[in-house]
C-alpha positions in Angstrom: 201.1 192.3 350.9 197.8 191.0 349.3 197.1 187.4 349.7 197.4 185.4 346.4 194.8 184.8 344.2 194.4 181.7 341.9 192.3 181.9 338.8 192.8 178.3 338.1 189.9 176.1 339.4 190.7 172.3 339.7 188.1 169.7 338.2 188.4 167.4 341.7 187.3 168.8 344.9 190.2 167.1 346.8 192.7 168.7 344.1 191.2 172.5 344.8 191.6 171.8 348.6 195.5 170.7 348.0 195.8 173.9 345.8 194.2 176.1 348.3 196.1 175.0 351.1 199.2 175.3 349.3 198.3 179.0 348.2 197.7 179.8 352.1 201.0 178.5 353.4 202.5 180.7 350.5 200.6 183.8 351.9 202.2 183.1 355.0 205.8 182.9 353.7 204.9 186.4 351.9 203.8 187.9 355.1 207.0 186.7 356.9 209.1 188.0 354.1 207.5 191.4 354.0 207.8 191.8 358.0 211.5 190.7 357.6 212.3 193.5 355.0 210.5 195.9 357.3 212.7 194.5 360.3 209.4 193.8 362.2 210.4 190.7 363.9 207.4 190.2 366.0 205.3 190.1 362.9 207.7 187.4 361.3 207.3 185.5 364.1 203.6 185.6 364.0 203.4 184.9 360.4 205.6 181.9 361.0 203.4 180.7 364.0 200.4 180.9 361.7 201.9 179.0 359.1 203.1 176.3 361.4 199.5 176.3 362.4 198.2 175.8 359.0 200.6 173.2 358.3 199.8 171.3 361.7 196.2 171.5 361.1 196.6 170.0 357.3 198.7 166.9 359.0 196.2 166.3 361.4 193.1 166.1 358.8 195.5 164.2 356.5 196.2 161.5 359.6 192.2 161.5 360.3 191.3 160.8 356.8 193.9 157.8 356.9 192.4 156.3 360.2 188.6 156.9 359.5 186.6 154.2 357.8 185.1 157.0 355.5 188.2 158.8 354.4 187.9 162.4 353.5 184.3 162.4 354.1 185.1 162.4 357.8 187.6 165.3 357.2 185.0 167.3 355.0 182.5 166.9 357.9 184.9 167.8 360.7 186.1 171.1 358.5 182.4 172.2 358.2 181.7 172.1 361.9 183.2 175.4 362.9 181.0 176.1 365.7 182.6 173.4 367.9 185.4 175.0 370.2 188.8 173.4 370.8 187.8 171.7 374.1 185.1 169.7 371.9 187.7 168.4 369.4 187.2 164.7 370.4 183.4 165.0 370.2 183.7 167.2 366.7 185.7 164.3 365.2 183.3 161.6 366.6 180.5 163.8 365.3 182.1 164.1 361.7 182.6 160.5 361.6 179.3 159.5 362.6 177.9 162.2 359.7 179.9 160.8 357.1 178.8 157.4 357.8 175.5 158.2 357.3 175.9 160.1 353.9 177.9 157.0 352.8 175.1 154.6 353.8 172.5 157.0 352.2 174.9 157.1 348.7 175.3 153.1 348.7 171.3 153.0 349.4 171.0 155.2 346.5 173.1 153.6 343.7 172.5 150.0 345.1 170.8 147.7 342.5 167.4 146.1 343.6 167.7 142.3 343.6 164.2 141.0 343.7 165.4 137.7 345.1 166.3 139.4 348.4 163.9 139.6 351.4 161.6 142.5 351.7 162.9 143.6 355.1 166.8 142.5 355.0 168.9 142.2 358.2 171.0 145.5 358.6 174.7 144.5 359.1 177.1 146.3 361.3 179.2 148.6 359.1 182.9 147.6 360.5 185.1 144.9 358.5 188.0 143.1 359.3 190.1 145.5 357.0 189.0 148.5 358.7 190.8 150.9 361.0 192.0 149.8 364.7 189.0 151.9 366.2 185.6 152.9 364.6 182.6 154.5 366.2 180.5 152.3 363.8 181.3 149.2 366.1 179.3 150.4 368.6 176.6 152.9 366.6 175.8 150.2 364.2 174.4 147.9 366.8 171.6 147.8 369.3 169.3 150.7 370.0 171.4 152.7 367.1 169.8 150.5 364.3 166.4 151.7 365.5 167.9 155.4 365.4 169.1 154.8 362.0 165.9 153.7 360.6 163.9 156.8 362.2 161.5 158.4 359.4 161.1 161.6 360.9 164.1 163.8 359.8 163.7 166.2 362.9 164.2 163.0 365.2 167.0 161.9 363.3 168.8 165.2 363.6 168.5 164.8 367.6 170.7 161.5 367.3 174.1 163.4 367.4 173.2 165.3 370.6 172.3 162.0 372.3 175.4 160.6 371.5 177.2 163.4 373.2 175.0 162.7 376.0 176.0 159.0 376.3 179.9 160.3 375.9 179.4 162.6 378.6 178.2 160.0 381.2 181.6 159.2 381.9 184.6 161.3 382.5 187.0 161.7 379.9 190.1 159.9 381.4 187.4 156.8 382.1 186.2 156.7 378.2 189.9 156.8 377.5 190.8 154.0 379.6 187.6 152.2 378.4 188.8 153.0 374.9 191.9 151.1 375.4 190.3 147.9 376.6 187.7 148.1 373.7 190.6 148.3 371.3 192.2 145.2 372.6 188.8 143.3 372.6 188.2 144.5 369.2 191.4 143.3 367.7 191.0 139.9 369.1 187.3 139.5 368.0 188.2 140.4 364.3 191.4 137.9 364.4 188.8 135.1 364.9 186.0 133.6 362.3 182.6 134.1 363.6 183.1 136.4 366.3 181.0 139.5 366.3 182.6 142.7 368.0 179.1 143.6 369.4 176.8 142.2 370.2 178.8 139.3 371.2 178.5 136.0 372.8 179.4 135.1 376.6 181.3 132.0 375.3 183.8 134.4 373.0 184.2 136.8 376.0 185.0 134.0 378.2 187.4 132.7 375.8 189.0 136.1 375.6 189.5 136.1 379.1 191.1 132.7 379.0 193.8 134.2 376.6 194.2 137.3 378.4 194.9 135.5 381.4 197.2 133.1 380.1 199.2 136.1 378.5 199.2 138.1 381.7 200.5 135.1 383.6 203.3 134.5 381.0 204.4 138.2 381.2 203.7 138.8 385.0 201.1 141.6 384.2 198.6 140.8 386.9 194.8 140.8 386.5 194.6 144.6 385.4 194.5 144.0 381.5 191.9 141.4 382.0 189.6 143.7 384.3 190.3 146.6 381.7 189.3 144.7 378.9 186.0 143.2 380.7 184.9 146.7 382.0 185.3 148.3 378.3 183.5 145.6 376.8 180.4 145.9 379.3 180.7 149.5 378.7 180.8 149.3 374.9 177.6 147.0 375.0 176.0 149.6 377.3 176.7 152.3 374.8 175.0 150.2 372.1 172.1 149.9 374.1 172.0 146.1 374.6 170.2 145.2 378.0 171.2 141.7 378.2 175.0 142.2 378.5 177.2 139.4 377.9 179.5 140.2 380.5 176.8 139.7 383.1 176.5 135.9 382.2 177.8 133.4 384.8 180.2 131.8 382.6 181.9 135.2 382.1 181.7 136.0 385.9 183.4 132.5 386.9 186.3 133.1 384.1 186.9 136.7 385.6 187.0 135.2 388.9 189.3 132.4 388.1 191.7 134.8 386.3 191.8 136.9 389.5 192.7 134.1 391.5 195.1 132.7 389.2 196.7 136.1 388.7 196.6 137.3 392.3 200.5 137.9 393.6 201.2 136.9 396.6 201.9 139.4 399.6 205.5 139.7 400.2 206.2 141.3 403.8 209.4 143.4 403.9 211.9 142.0 406.1 212.3 143.3 409.4 215.3 145.8 410.1 217.8 144.2 412.7 219.5 146.1 415.4 222.7 145.4 413.8 221.7 147.1 410.7 220.5 150.2 412.7 224.1 150.3 414.7 225.7 150.1 411.4 223.7 152.9 409.7 224.2 155.0 413.4 228.3 154.2 412.9 228.2 155.5 409.5 227.0 158.8 410.1 228.7 159.2 413.6 231.4 161.3 412.7 229.3 163.7 410.3 228.9 167.3 411.3 226.1 167.7 408.6 222.6 169.1 409.9 221.0 167.0 407.6 222.6 163.7 408.5 222.3 164.6 412.0 218.6 165.1 411.8 218.2 161.8 410.2 220.2 160.1 412.9 218.0 161.5 415.5 215.0 160.4 413.9 216.3 157.1 413.4 217.6 156.5 417.1 214.3 157.9 418.7 212.1 156.2 416.1 213.8 152.8 417.0 214.3 153.4 420.6 211.2 151.2 421.4 212.3 148.4 419.1 215.7 148.6 420.9 214.3 148.1 424.2 212.4 145.3 423.1 215.4 143.7 421.6 217.2 143.9 424.9 214.2 142.7 427.0 213.1 140.0 424.9 216.1 137.6 425.6 215.9 138.1 429.3 212.2 137.0 429.2 212.9 134.3 427.2 215.7 133.2 429.9 213.1 133.7 432.7 210.4 131.4 430.9 213.0 129.0 430.2 214.1 128.5 433.8 210.2 128.4 434.9 209.7 125.6 432.5 212.8 123.7 433.8 211.6 124.0 437.3 208.0 122.8 436.6 209.5 119.6 434.8 211.8 119.0 437.7 208.8 119.1 440.2 206.8 117.0 438.0 209.8 114.5 437.9 210.4 114.4 441.7 206.5 114.0 442.1 206.3 110.9 440.2 209.1 109.4 441.9 207.6 109.9 445.2 210.1 112.6 446.5 209.2 115.6 448.5 210.8 118.9 448.1 211.8 120.6 451.0 
């Protein structure tokens, strides 16, 4: 069956995309219906799988638009990047958000009214906001060296910036980047909940206070020092990605706060209780009447492994008795010597 053709054209691009998606899904249903009438069940399954893939992709981009600071602009950039493979999906979304950010900034500069009272060279401000998503690439890529990259006048150099971003991300293993991202989110949520605290670049005092609060929470919940270390390493990675040389994590105040948290949250070593002879004997008595080969093998390993332990347990009381006798004899000799008596 031929694909459906809609002669109607929507006035808005978003509505047109919704219409095209609905038509595409109906095409898959029609294919499945035709295959079912022809009793070609393999084609029915293929058509249903293809339709499921179409719907799943649409759900994915809806979530992407909802999470992204730039909404459907990020989705449009993502869908236009057809050259990226599935394995590069994470980088593809990252590049799409970056391109959407640049285009949004360009449109804002184009339609922004000029205020003559403003300075000739206003200081650029980071593009994150307190009402933004829980994670945004603009945190890092709107600070440090990337401010200079955003102001490049040569278009050929500007086109090289996304490739440079990919190189920065490839410097660490994907699992490491994922772990750093988790710690960075924890720091970002804390920073955005406070007044006067920048996500990046931040101040050593703010990071030290963040460590103090994390250490308190970890102590109350018995989490150990792992959440503190994870957040600090992620903060260091974020500032390094931003190209900030004077990383606030390297400040002595932050280092001492981290060392203090490690000592406070250090868990004492709890050695296991020794296995007594009576316990081993009880285990052997429990399996004494068994005929299972696995139980007999376990019993053999247990008794052979603890043979030396049994020998020490028997010999040690004898040595203690002998040492006690020697001590009594020595004390008796000293007492007799002080009394002027001689031992014959």
